[in-house]
C-alpha positions as a Markdown table, in Angstrom:
| # | Residue | x | y | z |
|---|---|---|---|---|
| 1 | Met | -16.0 | -19.8 | -0.7 |
| 2 | Leu | -14.7 | -22.4 | 1.8 |
| 3 | Leu | -11.5 | -23.1 | 1.8 |
| 4 | Ala | -12.7 | -26.7 | 1.9 |
| 5 | Asp | -14.8 | -26.4 | -1.3 |
| 6 | Val | -11.4 | -25.6 | -3.4 |
| 7 | Thr | -7.7 | -27.5 | -3.7 |
| 8 | Ile | -4.8 | -24.8 | -2.8 |
| 9 | Ala | -4.3 | -24.8 | -6.5 |
| 10 | Glu | -7.6 | -23.6 | -7.4 |
| 11 | Phe | -7.6 | -20.9 | -4.8 |
| 12 | Phe | -4.7 | -19.2 | -5.7 |
| 13 | Met | -5.7 | -19.1 | -9.2 |
| 14 | Gln | -9.3 | -17.3 | -8.0 |
| 15 | Asn | -6.8 | -15.2 | -5.4 |
| 16 | Lys | -4.2 | -12.9 | -5.8 |
| 17 | Arg | -1.6 | -11.7 | -3.3 |
| 18 | Ala | -1.9 | -8.7 | -2.2 |
| 19 | Tyr | -1.0 | -5.8 | 0.3 |
| 20 | Leu | -3.1 | -4.2 | 3.2 |
| 21 | Val | -1.5 | -0.8 | 4.5 |
| 22 | Asp | -3.4 | -0.4 | 7.7 |
| 23 | Pro | -2.3 | 3.2 | 8.7 |
| 24 | Tyr | -4.1 | 3.0 | 12.0 |
| 25 | Gln | -1.8 | 0.4 | 13.2 |
| 26 | Asn | 1.2 | 1.2 | 11.1 |
| 27 | Leu | 1.0 | -2.7 | 9.8 |
| 28 | Ile | 1.2 | -4.0 | 6.2 |
| 29 | Thr | -0.2 | -7.2 | 5.9 |
| 30 | Gln | -1.1 | -10.0 | 2.8 |
| 31 | Val | -3.8 | -10.8 | 2.2 |
| 32 | Tyr | -5.7 | -12.2 | -0.9 |
| 33 | Val | -8.4 | -10.5 | -3.3 |
| 34 | Gly | -10.9 | -11.9 | -6.0 |
| 35 | Asp | -11.4 | -10.2 | -9.2 |
| 36 | Met | -14.6 | -8.3 | -8.6 |
| 37 | Cys | -14.4 | -5.0 | -7.2 |
| 38 | Thr | -16.5 | -5.7 | -4.4 |
| 39 | Asp | -13.1 | -7.6 | -2.6 |
| 40 | Ile | -10.8 | -4.5 | -2.8 |
| 41 | Ser | -13.7 | -2.5 | -1.5 |
| 42 | Glu | -14.3 | -4.7 | 1.4 |
| 43 | Gln | -10.0 | -4.4 | 2.4 |
| 44 | Leu | -10.3 | -1.0 | 1.5 |
| 45 | Lys | -13.2 | -0.4 | 4.2 |
| 46 | Cys | -15.2 | 1.8 | 1.1 |
| 47 | Asp | -17.4 | 2.4 | -1.6 |
| 48 | Ile | -15.7 | 4.1 | -3.8 |
| 49 | Phe | -11.9 | 3.4 | -4.7 |
| 50 | Thr | -9.1 | 4.5 | -7.0 |
| 51 | Thr | -5.8 | 4.3 | -7.9 |
| 52 | Ala | -3.0 | 6.0 | -6.8 |
| 53 | Tyr | 0.0 | 5.1 | -8.6 |
| 54 | Arg | 1.2 | 2.3 | -10.4 |
| 55 | Thr | 5.0 | 0.8 | -9.8 |
| 56 | Pro | 7.2 | -0.1 | -12.5 |
| 57 | Leu | 6.4 | -3.4 | -11.7 |
| 58 | Asn | 2.8 | -2.9 | -12.7 |
| 59 | Asp | 1.8 | -2.8 | -9.1 |
| 60 | Val | -1.3 | -0.7 | -8.9 |
| 61 | Met | -2.1 | 1.3 | -5.4 |
| 62 | Tyr | -6.1 | 1.3 | -5.0 |
| 63 | Val | -6.9 | 4.0 | -1.8 |
| 64 | Asp | -10.3 | 5.0 | -0.8 |
| 65 | Asp | -11.2 | 7.9 | -3.0 |
| 66 | Cys | -13.4 | 9.6 | -0.9 |
| 67 | Tyr | -11.4 | 9.5 | 2.8 |
| 68 | Leu | -10.7 | 13.2 | 3.3 |
| 69 | Leu | -14.3 | 14.0 | 2.0 |
| 70 | Arg | -15.8 | 12.0 | 5.1 |
| 71 | Asp | -15.6 | 12.7 | 8.9 |
| 72 | Val | -13.0 | 10.7 | 10.3 |
| 73 | Lys | -12.6 | 10.9 | 14.1 |
| 74 | Glu | -8.5 | 9.7 | 14.3 |
| 75 | Pro | -8.0 | 10.2 | 10.6 |
| 76 | Ala | -4.2 | 7.9 | 9.2 |
| 77 | Phe | -2.4 | 8.7 | 6.2 |
| 78 | Phe | 1.0 | 6.7 | 4.8 |
| 79 | Cys | 3.0 | 7.5 | 1.9 |
| 80 | Val | 5.2 | 5.5 | -0.4 |
| 81 | Pro | 8.1 | 8.5 | -1.2 |
| 82 | Glu | 9.3 | 6.0 | -3.8 |
| 83 | His | 6.1 | 5.6 | -5.7 |
| 84 | Tyr | 4.0 | 8.6 | -4.7 |
| 85 | Lys | 5.5 | 11.7 | -2.7 |
| 86 | Glu | 2.0 | 12.5 | -1.3 |
| 87 | Pro | -0.2 | 11.1 | 1.8 |
| 88 | Leu | -2.6 | 9.0 | 1.1 |
| 89 | Gly | -5.4 | 8.6 | 3.4 |
| 90 | Gly | -6.8 | 5.1 | 4.7 |
| 91 | Tyr | -6.1 | 2.1 | 4.1 |
| 92 | Gly | -4.3 | 1.3 | 0.9 |
| 93 | Leu | -4.2 | -1.7 | -1.4 |
| 94 | Leu | -1.3 | -2.8 | -3.4 |
| 95 | Val | -2.8 | -5.0 | -6.2 |
| 96 | Gly | -0.3 | -6.9 | -9.1 |
| 97 | Thr | -1.4 | -6.3 | -12.5 |
| 98 | Thr | -0.6 | -7.1 | -16.1 |
| 99 | Ala | 0.5 | -4.8 | -18.7 |
| 100 | Asp | -3.6 | -5.2 | -19.7 |
| 101 | Gly | -4.4 | -4.5 | -16.3 |
| 102 | Glu | -5.5 | -7.5 | -15.3 |
| 103 | Asp | -5.3 | -9.0 | -11.7 |
| 104 | Gln | -2.3 | -11.1 | -11.0 |
| 105 | His | -0.5 | -11.6 | -7.5 |
| 106 | Ala | 2.0 | -8.4 | -5.9 |
| 107 | Gln | 5.3 | -8.3 | -8.0 |
| 108 | Glu | 6.4 | -6.0 | -5.2 |
| 109 | Asn | 8.5 | -8.4 | -2.8 |
| 110 | Ile | 6.3 | -7.6 | 0.7 |
| 111 | Leu | 9.9 | -6.6 | 2.5 |
| 112 | Asp | 10.8 | -4.3 | 0.1 |
| 113 | Phe | 7.5 | -2.6 | -0.2 |
| 114 | Ala | 6.9 | -2.6 | 3.8 |
| 115 | Met | 10.2 | -0.4 | 3.8 |
| 116 | Gly | 9.5 | 1.9 | 1.8 |
| 117 | Val | 5.9 | 3.1 | 3.7 |
| 118 | Lys | 5.9 | 5.9 | 5.4 |
| 119 | Trp | 3.6 | 6.2 | 8.2 |
| 120 | Met | 1.9 | 10.3 | 8.7 |
| 121 | Glu | 1.6 | 11.7 | 11.8 |
| 122 | Ile | -1.2 | 14.3 | 12.9 |
| 123 | Val | 0.2 | 17.3 | 15.0 |
């Protein structure tokens, strides 16, 4: 879909604000995902993903479900101790959901979220 083909209002109705966690560059980026699972898979750069945790604001962290099973040359991990104390491997994607499980814009403020992410070093 080209941005020129839709209005800005239509774009934001069809795409939801999410936060991509990139542990390879220690970076958190605001991205937009549609309602399809393929959009989440593309952001996570994986085929199979799972839910790591749900926040009190109903945001959900998706991660690669098979990250530890793959032969990764330079593994990268992060954690969000406020919500999930264990390390999470590879990219993470925080997406908002309603109480019914429907996608919506991420509710957590990106700065608050970024302050809670801890980068893991492999020694």
